[in-house]
Backbone as XML, in Angstrom:
<?xml version="1.0"?>
<chain id="A" units="angstrom">
  <residue number="1" name="MET">
    <atom name="N" x="0.904" y="-1.358" z="-0.076"/>
    <atom name="CA" x="-0.146" y="-0.232" z="0.007"/>
    <atom name="C" x="0.780" y="1.316" z="-0.075"/>
  </residue>
  <residue number="2" name="LYS">
    <atom name="N" x="2.255" y="1.132" z="0.636"/>
    <atom name="CA" x="2.599" y="2.035" z="1.009"/>
    <atom name="C" x="3.310" y="2.983" z="-0.192"/>
  </residue>
  <residue number="3" name="GLN">
    <atom name="N" x="3.866" y="1.641" z="-0.862"/>
    <atom name="CA" x="4.241" y="2.060" z="-2.555"/>
    <atom name="C" x="3.545" y="2.374" z="-3.628"/>
  </residue>
  <residue number="4" name="SER">
    <atom name="N" x="2.301" y="1.817" z="-3.676"/>
    <atom name="CA" x="1.389" y="2.357" z="-4.521"/>
    <atom name="C" x="0.626" y="3.981" z="-4.257"/>
  </residue>
  <residue number="5" name="TYR">
    <atom name="N" x="0.907" y="4.193" z="-2.911"/>
    <atom name="CA" x="0.772" y="5.514" z="-2.355"/>
    <atom name="C" x="2.037" y="6.262" z="-2.650"/>
  </residue>
  <residue number="6" name="THR">
    <atom name="N" x="3.205" y="6.054" z="-2.957"/>
    <atom name="CA" x="4.009" y="6.640" z="-3.231"/>
    <atom name="C" x="3.996" y="6.971" z="-4.459"/>
  </residue>
  <residue number="7" name="LEU">
    <atom name="N" x="3.633" y="5.959" z="-5.703"/>
    <atom name="CA" x="3.509" y="5.764" z="-7.057"/>
    <atom name="C" x="2.522" y="6.878" z="-7.267"/>
  </residue>
  <residue number="8" name="ALA">
    <atom name="N" x="1.124" y="7.024" z="-6.224"/>
    <atom name="CA" x="0.394" y="7.732" z="-6.984"/>
    <atom name="C" x="0.608" y="9.328" z="-6.585"/>
  </residue>
  <residue number="9" name="ARG">
    <atom name="N" x="1.023" y="9.535" z="-5.530"/>
    <atom name="CA" x="1.838" y="11.070" z="-5.135"/>
    <atom name="C" x="2.646" y="11.450" z="-6.066"/>
  </residue>
  <residue number="10" name="GLU">
    <atom name="N" x="3.537" y="10.811" z="-6.827"/>
    <atom name="CA" x="4.780" y="11.322" z="-7.875"/>
    <atom name="C" x="4.141" y="11.701" z="-8.786"/>
  </residue>
  <residue number="11" name="GLN">
    <atom name="N" x="3.015" y="10.819" z="-9.723"/>
    <atom name="CA" x="2.226" y="10.485" z="-10.880"/>
    <atom name="C" x="1.381" y="12.010" z="-10.709"/>
  </residue>
  <residue number="12" name="LEU">
    <atom name="N" x="0.918" y="12.677" z="-9.602"/>
    <atom name="CA" x="0.067" y="13.514" z="-9.329"/>
    <atom name="C" x="1.057" y="14.832" z="-9.329"/>
  </residue>
  <residue number="13" name="GLY">
    <atom name="N" x="2.254" y="14.626" z="-9.058"/>
    <atom name="CA" x="2.954" y="15.603" z="-8.635"/>
    <atom name="C" x="3.501" y="16.322" z="-10.483"/>
  </residue>
  <residue number="14" name="VAL">
    <atom name="N" x="3.500" y="15.084" z="-10.759"/>
    <atom name="CA" x="4.091" y="15.139" z="-12.209"/>
    <atom name="C" x="3.156" y="15.819" z="-13.431"/>
  </residue>
  <residue number="15" name="ALA">
    <atom name="N" x="1.949" y="15.519" z="-12.866"/>
    <atom name="CA" x="0.759" y="16.090" z="-13.927"/>
    <atom name="C" x="0.449" y="17.621" z="-13.293"/>
  </residue>
  <residue number="16" name="ALA">
    <atom name="N" x="0.348" y="17.648" z="-12.425"/>
    <atom name="CA" x="0.365" y="19.068" z="-12.062"/>
    <atom name="C" x="1.457" y="20.193" z="-12.302"/>
  </residue>
  <residue number="17" name="GLN">
    <atom name="N" x="2.865" y="19.160" z="-12.411"/>
    <atom name="CA" x="3.651" y="20.232" z="-13.021"/>
    <atom name="C" x="3.423" y="20.597" z="-14.881"/>
  </residue>
  <residue number="18" name="GLN">
    <atom name="N" x="2.834" y="19.380" z="-15.363"/>
    <atom name="CA" x="2.633" y="19.802" z="-16.546"/>
    <atom name="C" x="1.405" y="20.375" z="-16.912"/>
  </residue>
  <residue number="19" name="ASN">
    <atom name="N" x="0.264" y="20.260" z="-16.217"/>
    <atom name="CA" x="-0.721" y="21.032" z="-16.144"/>
    <atom name="C" x="-0.588" y="22.977" z="-16.084"/>
  </residue>
  <residue number="20" name="LYS">
    <atom name="N" x="0.992" y="23.254" z="-14.835"/>
    <atom name="CA" x="0.770" y="24.525" z="-14.639"/>
    <atom name="C" x="1.646" y="25.178" z="-15.821"/>
  </residue>
  <residue number="21" name="HIS">
    <atom name="N" x="2.651" y="24.088" z="-16.639"/>
    <atom name="CA" x="3.417" y="24.350" z="-17.804"/>
    <atom name="C" x="2.603" y="25.110" z="-18.863"/>
  </residue>
  <residue number="22" name="MET">
    <atom name="N" x="1.441" y="24.040" z="-19.362"/>
    <atom name="CA" x="0.373" y="24.071" z="-20.478"/>
    <atom name="C" x="-0.278" y="25.716" z="-19.996"/>
  </residue>
  <residue number="23" name="TYR">
    <atom name="N" x="-0.563" y="25.696" z="-18.739"/>
    <atom name="CA" x="-1.478" y="26.621" z="-18.512"/>
    <atom name="C" x="-0.470" y="28.319" z="-18.684"/>
  </residue>
  <residue number="24" name="ASP">
    <atom name="N" x="0.766" y="28.172" z="-17.851"/>
    <atom name="CA" x="1.602" y="29.222" z="-18.212"/>
    <atom name="C" x="1.828" y="30.110" z="-19.504"/>
  </residue>
  <residue number="25" name="LEU">
    <atom name="N" x="1.501" y="28.867" z="-20.778"/>
    <atom name="CA" x="2.067" y="29.008" z="-21.926"/>
    <atom name="C" x="0.941" y="29.865" z="-22.583"/>
  </residue>
  <residue number="26" name="ARG">
    <atom name="N" x="-0.668" y="29.549" z="-22.250"/>
    <atom name="CA" x="-1.695" y="30.145" z="-22.560"/>
    <atom name="C" x="-1.910" y="31.542" z="-21.608"/>
  </residue>
  <residue number="27" name="VAL">
    <atom name="N" x="-1.989" y="32.139" z="-20.593"/>
    <atom name="CA" x="-2.097" y="33.041" z="-19.925"/>
    <atom name="C" x="-1.221" y="34.055" z="-20.128"/>
  </residue>
  <residue number="28" name="ARG">
    <atom name="N" x="-2.178" y="35.519" z="-20.297"/>
    <atom name="CA" x="-1.657" y="36.616" z="-20.767"/>
    <atom name="C" x="-1.930" y="37.481" z="-19.340"/>
  </residue>
  <residue number="29" name="PRO">
    <atom name="N" x="-1.313" y="38.031" z="-18.298"/>
    <atom name="CA" x="-1.846" y="38.781" z="-17.395"/>
    <atom name="C" x="-2.144" y="39.790" z="-17.878"/>
  </residue>
  <residue number="30" name="ALA">
    <atom name="N" x="-3.087" y="40.746" z="-17.188"/>
    <atom name="CA" x="-3.940" y="42.279" z="-18.042"/>
    <atom name="C" x="-2.701" y="43.432" z="-17.120"/>
  </residue>
  <residue number="31" name="ARG">
    <atom name="N" x="-2.336" y="44.080" z="-18.365"/>
    <atom name="CA" x="-1.645" y="45.025" z="-18.041"/>
    <atom name="C" x="-2.612" y="46.671" z="-17.805"/>
  </residue>
  <residue number="32" name="TYR">
    <atom name="N" x="-2.448" y="47.089" z="-16.546"/>
    <atom name="CA" x="-3.260" y="47.902" z="-16.242"/>
    <atom name="C" x="-2.565" y="49.452" z="-16.148"/>
  </residue>
  <residue number="33" name="LYS">
    <atom name="N" x="-2.405" y="50.295" z="-16.513"/>
    <atom name="CA" x="-1.553" y="52.252" z="-16.521"/>
    <atom name="C" x="-2.796" y="53.064" z="-16.063"/>
  </residue>
  <residue number="34" name="VAL">
    <atom name="N" x="-2.147" y="53.908" z="-15.387"/>
    <atom name="CA" x="-2.724" y="54.845" z="-14.773"/>
    <atom name="C" x="-3.335" y="55.507" z="-15.812"/>
  </residue>
  <residue number="35" name="GLY">
    <atom name="N" x="-4.952" y="55.701" z="-15.501"/>
    <atom name="CA" x="-5.648" y="56.703" z="-16.297"/>
    <atom name="C" x="-6.885" y="55.799" z="-16.932"/>
  </residue>
  <residue number="36" name="ASP">
    <atom name="N" x="-6.389" y="54.731" z="-16.758"/>
    <atom name="CA" x="-7.550" y="53.603" z="-17.462"/>
    <atom name="C" x="-8.670" y="53.700" z="-16.670"/>
  </residue>
  <residue number="37" name="TRP">
    <atom name="N" x="-9.883" y="53.096" z="-17.091"/>
    <atom name="CA" x="-10.993" y="53.158" z="-16.508"/>
    <atom name="C" x="-11.238" y="51.623" z="-16.920"/>
  </residue>
  <residue number="38" name="VAL">
    <atom name="N" x="-11.852" y="51.150" z="-15.293"/>
    <atom name="CA" x="-12.088" y="49.459" z="-15.363"/>
    <atom name="C" x="-13.315" y="49.366" z="-14.559"/>
  </residue>
  <residue number="39" name="LEU">
    <atom name="N" x="-13.673" y="48.480" z="-14.321"/>
    <atom name="CA" x="-15.049" y="47.654" z="-13.741"/>
    <atom name="C" x="-14.068" y="46.821" z="-12.463"/>
  </residue>
  <residue number="40" name="TYR">
    <atom name="N" x="-15.035" y="46.795" z="-11.150"/>
    <atom name="CA" x="-14.512" y="45.902" z="-10.207"/>
    <atom name="C" x="-15.458" y="45.116" z="-9.623"/>
  </residue>
  <residue number="41" name="PHE">
    <atom name="N" x="-14.819" y="43.910" z="-9.608"/>
    <atom name="CA" x="-15.923" y="42.594" z="-9.237"/>
    <atom name="C" x="-15.770" y="42.980" z="-7.794"/>
  </residue>
  <residue number="42" name="ASN">
    <atom name="N" x="-17.198" y="42.990" z="-7.561"/>
    <atom name="CA" x="-17.800" y="43.207" z="-6.307"/>
    <atom name="C" x="-19.382" y="42.932" z="-6.040"/>
  </residue>
  <residue number="43" name="PRO">
    <atom name="N" x="-19.189" y="41.403" z="-5.953"/>
    <atom name="CA" x="-20.383" y="40.887" z="-5.824"/>
    <atom name="C" x="-21.429" y="40.855" z="-4.839"/>
  </residue>
  <residue number="44" name="ARG">
    <atom name="N" x="-22.523" y="41.419" z="-4.351"/>
    <atom name="CA" x="-23.285" y="41.820" z="-3.232"/>
    <atom name="C" x="-24.432" y="40.741" z="-3.109"/>
  </residue>
  <residue number="45" name="LYS">
    <atom name="N" x="-24.016" y="39.568" z="-2.087"/>
    <atom name="CA" x="-25.321" y="38.647" z="-1.936"/>
    <atom name="C" x="-26.397" y="38.922" z="-1.038"/>
  </residue>
  <residue number="46" name="TYR">
    <atom name="N" x="-27.439" y="38.825" z="-1.256"/>
    <atom name="CA" x="-28.665" y="39.365" z="-0.332"/>
    <atom name="C" x="-29.445" y="37.964" z="-0.269"/>
  </residue>
  <residue number="47" name="ARG">
    <atom name="N" x="-29.861" y="37.923" z="1.142"/>
    <atom name="CA" x="-30.486" y="36.989" z="1.781"/>
    <atom name="C" x="-31.641" y="36.589" z="1.301"/>
  </residue>
  <residue number="48" name="GLY">
    <atom name="N" x="-32.209" y="35.463" z="0.536"/>
    <atom name="CA" x="-33.498" y="35.432" z="-0.162"/>
    <atom name="C" x="-33.762" y="35.792" z="-1.477"/>
  </residue>
  <residue number="49" name="LYS">
    <atom name="N" x="-32.293" y="36.234" z="-2.047"/>
    <atom name="CA" x="-32.687" y="36.608" z="-3.551"/>
    <atom name="C" x="-31.723" y="35.716" z="-4.399"/>
  </residue>
  <residue number="50" name="GLN">
    <atom name="N" x="-32.400" y="35.793" z="-5.871"/>
    <atom name="CA" x="-31.647" y="35.715" z="-6.511"/>
    <atom name="C" x="-30.909" y="36.181" z="-7.362"/>
  </residue>
  <residue number="51" name="ASP">
    <atom name="N" x="-29.456" y="35.231" z="-7.343"/>
    <atom name="CA" x="-28.064" y="36.003" z="-7.817"/>
    <atom name="C" x="-27.729" y="36.058" z="-9.487"/>
  </residue>
  <residue number="52" name="ASN">
    <atom name="N" x="-28.671" y="35.354" z="-9.965"/>
    <atom name="CA" x="-28.357" y="35.599" z="-11.348"/>
    <atom name="C" x="-28.707" y="36.810" z="-11.922"/>
  </residue>
  <residue number="53" name="TRP">
    <atom name="N" x="-29.466" y="37.882" z="-11.823"/>
    <atom name="CA" x="-29.612" y="39.031" z="-12.152"/>
    <atom name="C" x="-28.852" y="40.227" z="-11.949"/>
  </residue>
  <residue number="54" name="ARG">
    <atom name="N" x="-28.166" y="39.819" z="-10.909"/>
    <atom name="CA" x="-27.423" y="40.826" z="-9.994"/>
    <atom name="C" x="-25.949" y="41.375" z="-10.915"/>
  </residue>
  <residue number="55" name="ARG">
    <atom name="N" x="-25.970" y="42.652" z="-10.444"/>
    <atom name="CA" x="-25.073" y="43.312" z="-11.051"/>
    <atom name="C" x="-23.656" y="42.825" z="-9.914"/>
  </residue>
  <residue number="56" name="LYS">
    <atom name="N" x="-22.697" y="42.148" z="-11.279"/>
    <atom name="CA" x="-21.393" y="41.640" z="-10.176"/>
    <atom name="C" x="-20.431" y="42.604" z="-9.886"/>
  </residue>
  <residue number="57" name="TYR">
    <atom name="N" x="-20.670" y="43.610" z="-11.294"/>
    <atom name="CA" x="-19.147" y="44.778" z="-11.300"/>
    <atom name="C" x="-19.709" y="46.314" z="-11.232"/>
  </residue>
  <residue number="58" name="THR">
    <atom name="N" x="-19.130" y="46.989" z="-10.011"/>
    <atom name="CA" x="-19.483" y="48.116" z="-9.742"/>
    <atom name="C" x="-18.287" y="49.141" z="-10.603"/>
  </residue>
  <residue number="59" name="GLY">
    <atom name="N" x="-18.937" y="50.367" z="-10.781"/>
    <atom name="CA" x="-17.943" y="51.452" z="-11.500"/>
    <atom name="C" x="-18.452" y="52.365" z="-12.522"/>
  </residue>
  <residue number="60" name="PRO">
    <atom name="N" x="-17.824" y="52.678" z="-13.125"/>
    <atom name="CA" x="-16.408" y="52.427" z="-13.502"/>
    <atom name="C" x="-15.593" y="53.266" z="-12.613"/>
  </residue>
  <residue number="61" name="HIS">
    <atom name="N" x="-14.445" y="52.541" z="-12.363"/>
    <atom name="CA" x="-13.298" y="53.527" z="-11.341"/>
    <atom name="C" x="-12.056" y="53.402" z="-12.495"/>
  </residue>
  <residue number="62" name="LEU">
    <atom name="N" x="-11.520" y="54.820" z="-11.660"/>
    <atom name="CA" x="-10.140" y="55.350" z="-12.371"/>
    <atom name="C" x="-9.047" y="54.412" z="-12.080"/>
  </residue>
  <residue number="63" name="VAL">
    <atom name="N" x="-8.051" y="54.160" z="-12.634"/>
    <atom name="CA" x="-6.716" y="53.398" z="-12.146"/>
    <atom name="C" x="-5.714" y="54.675" z="-11.701"/>
  </residue>
  <residue number="64" name="VAL">
    <atom name="N" x="-5.501" y="54.992" z="-10.866"/>
    <atom name="CA" x="-4.605" y="55.908" z="-10.109"/>
    <atom name="C" x="-3.289" y="55.627" z="-9.605"/>
  </residue>
  <residue number="65" name="GLY">
    <atom name="N" x="-3.249" y="54.221" z="-9.611"/>
    <atom name="CA" x="-1.669" y="54.085" z="-9.264"/>
    <atom name="C" x="-1.753" y="52.185" z="-9.345"/>
  </residue>
  <residue number="66" name="VAL">
    <atom name="N" x="-0.432" y="51.956" z="-9.890"/>
    <atom name="CA" x="0.381" y="51.012" z="-9.929"/>
    <atom name="C" x="1.116" y="50.242" z="-9.443"/>
  </residue>
  <residue number="67" name="PRO">
    <atom name="N" x="0.759" y="49.805" z="-7.562"/>
    <atom name="CA" x="1.705" y="49.558" z="-6.807"/>
    <atom name="C" x="2.823" y="48.190" z="-7.187"/>
  </residue>
  <residue number="68" name="GLY">
    <atom name="N" x="2.110" y="47.318" z="-7.666"/>
    <atom name="CA" x="2.877" y="45.986" z="-7.907"/>
    <atom name="C" x="2.125" y="45.317" z="-9.112"/>
  </residue>
  <residue number="69" name="PRO">
    <atom name="N" x="3.073" y="44.091" z="-9.582"/>
    <atom name="CA" x="2.793" y="43.579" z="-10.846"/>
    <atom name="C" x="1.189" y="43.222" z="-10.559"/>
  </residue>
  <residue number="70" name="VAL">
    <atom name="N" x="0.345" y="43.012" z="-9.546"/>
    <atom name="CA" x="-0.777" y="41.915" z="-9.226"/>
    <atom name="C" x="-1.705" y="43.118" z="-8.833"/>
  </residue>
  <residue number="71" name="ASN">
    <atom name="N" x="-1.552" y="44.397" z="-8.180"/>
    <atom name="CA" x="-2.232" y="45.256" z="-7.823"/>
    <atom name="C" x="-2.519" y="46.664" z="-8.493"/>
  </residue>
  <residue number="72" name="VAL">
    <atom name="N" x="-3.846" y="47.194" z="-8.469"/>
    <atom name="CA" x="-3.969" y="48.132" z="-8.821"/>
    <atom name="C" x="-4.689" y="49.127" z="-7.863"/>
  </residue>
  <residue number="73" name="ALA">
    <atom name="N" x="-4.476" y="50.525" z="-7.640"/>
    <atom name="CA" x="-5.263" y="51.429" z="-6.803"/>
    <atom name="C" x="-6.151" y="51.728" z="-7.434"/>
  </residue>
  <residue number="74" name="LEU">
    <atom name="N" x="-7.602" y="51.928" z="-7.016"/>
    <atom name="CA" x="-8.718" y="52.601" z="-7.724"/>
    <atom name="C" x="-9.207" y="53.748" z="-7.199"/>
  </residue>
  <residue number="75" name="GLN">
    <atom name="N" x="-10.312" y="54.125" z="-8.098"/>
    <atom name="CA" x="-10.900" y="55.434" z="-7.410"/>
    <atom name="C" x="-12.106" y="55.915" z="-7.988"/>
  </residue>
  <residue number="76" name="SER">
    <atom name="N" x="-13.156" y="55.664" z="-7.522"/>
    <atom name="CA" x="-14.409" y="56.156" z="-8.000"/>
    <atom name="C" x="-14.815" y="57.183" z="-8.707"/>
  </residue>
  <residue number="77" name="SER">
    <atom name="N" x="-14.399" y="58.179" z="-7.846"/>
    <atom name="CA" x="-14.757" y="59.923" z="-8.043"/>
    <atom name="C" x="-13.371" y="60.505" z="-7.173"/>
  </residue>
  <residue number="78" name="PRO">
    <atom name="N" x="-13.477" y="62.035" z="-7.812"/>
    <atom name="CA" x="-12.140" y="62.898" z="-7.524"/>
    <atom name="C" x="-12.126" y="62.636" z="-5.581"/>
  </residue>
  <residue number="79" name="LYS">
    <atom name="N" x="-13.367" y="62.760" z="-4.870"/>
    <atom name="CA" x="-13.290" y="62.750" z="-3.611"/>
    <atom name="C" x="-13.323" y="61.436" z="-2.780"/>
  </residue>
  <residue number="80" name="ALA">
    <atom name="N" x="-13.485" y="60.037" z="-3.304"/>
    <atom name="CA" x="-13.837" y="59.344" z="-3.040"/>
    <atom name="C" x="-12.157" y="58.411" z="-2.638"/>
  </residue>
  <residue number="81" name="LYS">
    <atom name="N" x="-12.203" y="57.419" z="-1.442"/>
    <atom name="CA" x="-10.995" y="56.716" z="-1.069"/>
    <atom name="C" x="-10.507" y="56.170" z="-1.918"/>
  </residue>
  <residue number="82" name="VAL">
    <atom name="N" x="-9.218" y="55.995" z="-1.892"/>
    <atom name="CA" x="-8.762" y="55.131" z="-2.997"/>
    <atom name="C" x="-7.961" y="53.815" z="-2.339"/>
  </residue>
  <residue number="83" name="PHE">
    <atom name="N" x="-8.709" y="52.761" z="-2.969"/>
    <atom name="CA" x="-8.569" y="51.504" z="-2.494"/>
    <atom name="C" x="-7.883" y="50.625" z="-3.383"/>
  </residue>
  <residue number="84" name="LEU">
    <atom name="N" x="-7.374" y="49.526" z="-2.816"/>
    <atom name="CA" x="-6.316" y="48.340" z="-3.770"/>
    <atom name="C" x="-7.079" y="47.286" z="-4.215"/>
  </residue>
  <residue number="85" name="ALA">
    <atom name="N" x="-6.915" y="46.666" z="-5.466"/>
    <atom name="CA" x="-7.574" y="45.894" z="-6.211"/>
    <atom name="C" x="-6.593" y="44.858" z="-6.595"/>
  </residue>
  <residue number="86" name="HIS">
    <atom name="N" x="-6.587" y="43.408" z="-6.745"/>
    <atom name="CA" x="-6.145" y="42.800" z="-7.426"/>
    <atom name="C" x="-6.564" y="42.451" z="-8.689"/>
  </residue>
  <residue number="87" name="ILE">
    <atom name="N" x="-5.601" y="42.311" z="-9.771"/>
    <atom name="CA" x="-5.634" y="42.536" z="-11.328"/>
    <atom name="C" x="-6.742" y="41.566" z="-11.544"/>
  </residue>
  <residue number="88" name="ASP">
    <atom name="N" x="-6.868" y="40.368" z="-10.754"/>
    <atom name="CA" x="-8.060" y="39.043" z="-11.166"/>
    <atom name="C" x="-9.554" y="39.580" z="-11.071"/>
  </residue>
  <residue number="89" name="LYS">
    <atom name="N" x="-9.406" y="40.624" z="-10.285"/>
    <atom name="CA" x="-10.772" y="41.234" z="-9.513"/>
    <atom name="C" x="-11.317" y="42.657" z="-10.598"/>
  </residue>
  <residue number="90" name="VAL">
    <atom name="N" x="-10.353" y="42.848" z="-11.603"/>
    <atom name="CA" x="-10.789" y="43.973" z="-12.552"/>
    <atom name="C" x="-11.038" y="43.833" z="-13.761"/>
  </residue>
  <residue number="91" name="LYS">
    <atom name="N" x="-11.993" y="44.329" z="-14.504"/>
    <atom name="CA" x="-11.663" y="44.537" z="-15.928"/>
    <atom name="C" x="-11.502" y="45.761" z="-16.664"/>
  </residue>
  <residue number="92" name="ILE">
    <atom name="N" x="-11.317" y="45.774" z="-17.941"/>
    <atom name="CA" x="-11.465" y="46.903" z="-18.666"/>
    <atom name="C" x="-12.776" y="47.536" z="-19.057"/>
  </residue>
  <residue number="93" name="TYR">
    <atom name="N" x="-13.119" y="48.693" z="-18.796"/>
    <atom name="CA" x="-14.410" y="49.857" z="-18.933"/>
    <atom name="C" x="-14.478" y="49.675" z="-20.420"/>
  </residue>
  <residue number="94" name="THR">
    <atom name="N" x="-15.473" y="49.124" z="-21.059"/>
    <atom name="CA" x="-15.812" y="49.387" z="-22.547"/>
    <atom name="C" x="-16.993" y="49.758" z="-22.628"/>
  </residue>
  <residue number="95" name="GLU">
    <atom name="N" x="-16.816" y="51.213" z="-22.764"/>
    <atom name="CA" x="-18.106" y="51.696" z="-23.453"/>
    <atom name="C" x="-17.699" y="53.260" z="-24.393"/>
  </residue>
  <residue number="96" name="SER">
    <atom name="N" x="-18.699" y="53.525" z="-25.319"/>
    <atom name="CA" x="-18.055" y="54.400" z="-26.062"/>
    <atom name="C" x="-18.121" y="55.719" z="-25.298"/>
  </residue>
  <residue number="97" name="GLN">
    <atom name="N" x="-18.764" y="56.230" z="-24.028"/>
    <atom name="CA" x="-18.771" y="57.417" z="-23.701"/>
    <atom name="C" x="-17.915" y="57.150" z="-22.135"/>
  </residue>
  <residue number="98" name="MET">
    <atom name="N" x="-16.577" y="57.520" z="-22.484"/>
    <atom name="CA" x="-15.693" y="57.030" z="-21.379"/>
    <atom name="C" x="-15.774" y="58.405" z="-20.291"/>
  </residue>
  <residue number="99" name="PRO">
    <atom name="N" x="-15.640" y="58.251" z="-19.268"/>
    <atom name="CA" x="-15.690" y="59.811" z="-18.093"/>
    <atom name="C" x="-15.002" y="60.454" z="-18.131"/>
  </residue>
  <residue number="100" name="LYS">
    <atom name="N" x="-14.910" y="61.465" z="-17.525"/>
    <atom name="CA" x="-13.698" y="62.414" z="-17.644"/>
    <atom name="C" x="-12.856" y="61.921" z="-16.543"/>
  </residue>
  <residue number="101" name="SER">
    <atom name="N" x="-11.322" y="62.248" z="-16.561"/>
    <atom name="CA" x="-10.299" y="61.704" z="-15.696"/>
    <atom name="C" x="-10.091" y="62.955" z="-14.916"/>
  </residue>
  <residue number="102" name="TRP">
    <atom name="N" x="-9.939" y="63.144" z="-13.568"/>
    <atom name="CA" x="-9.404" y="63.866" z="-12.854"/>
    <atom name="C" x="-8.006" y="64.139" z="-12.346"/>
  </residue>
  <residue number="103" name="ILE">
    <atom name="N" x="-7.597" y="62.899" z="-13.270"/>
    <atom name="CA" x="-5.613" y="63.284" z="-13.161"/>
    <atom name="C" x="-5.574" y="63.652" z="-14.272"/>
  </residue>
  <residue number="104" name="SER">
    <atom name="N" x="-4.082" y="64.241" z="-14.381"/>
    <atom name="CA" x="-3.585" y="65.053" z="-15.393"/>
    <atom name="C" x="-4.157" y="65.577" z="-16.414"/>
  </residue>
  <residue number="105" name="GLY">
    <atom name="N" x="-4.871" y="66.853" z="-15.555"/>
    <atom name="CA" x="-5.281" y="67.812" z="-16.417"/>
    <atom name="C" x="-7.120" y="67.559" z="-16.357"/>
  </residue>
  <residue number="106" name="GLY">
    <atom name="N" x="-7.491" y="66.728" z="-16.162"/>
    <atom name="CA" x="-9.014" y="66.121" z="-16.152"/>
    <atom name="C" x="-9.425" y="66.059" z="-17.340"/>
  </residue>
  <residue number="107" name="SER">
    <atom name="N" x="-8.661" y="65.784" z="-18.416"/>
    <atom name="CA" x="-9.031" y="65.452" z="-19.993"/>
    <atom name="C" x="-9.409" y="63.560" z="-20.053"/>
  </residue>
  <residue number="108" name="SER">
    <atom name="N" x="-10.251" y="63.487" z="-20.652"/>
    <atom name="CA" x="-11.055" y="62.137" z="-20.999"/>
    <atom name="C" x="-9.644" y="61.206" z="-21.447"/>
  </residue>
  <residue number="109" name="VAL">
    <atom name="N" x="-9.535" y="59.894" z="-20.839"/>
    <atom name="CA" x="-8.514" y="59.153" z="-21.235"/>
    <atom name="C" x="-8.853" y="58.247" z="-22.435"/>
  </residue>
</chain>
């Protein structure tokens, strides 16, 4: 039993390494820069209410900083508090009418 358990663990390790390698070949992390407009994934759950028709994204939010490779600093209005978000919870805002930016002179980005 110990030998079969050890063999199974080794094979699981090899399979995990192969899966990671194949995933890393295809994945391209999103790159956001200061001035981009994004939507933030923030699902709210209500007791007794159906979740299918709820808005899961809030925003648009302005990217005001990029402190690291996987985090962005977001702000929803000029007087709102800046908060950090992981790039997995952010997607680009794609509307024809972009809001006016309050950084770099207030021009639209």
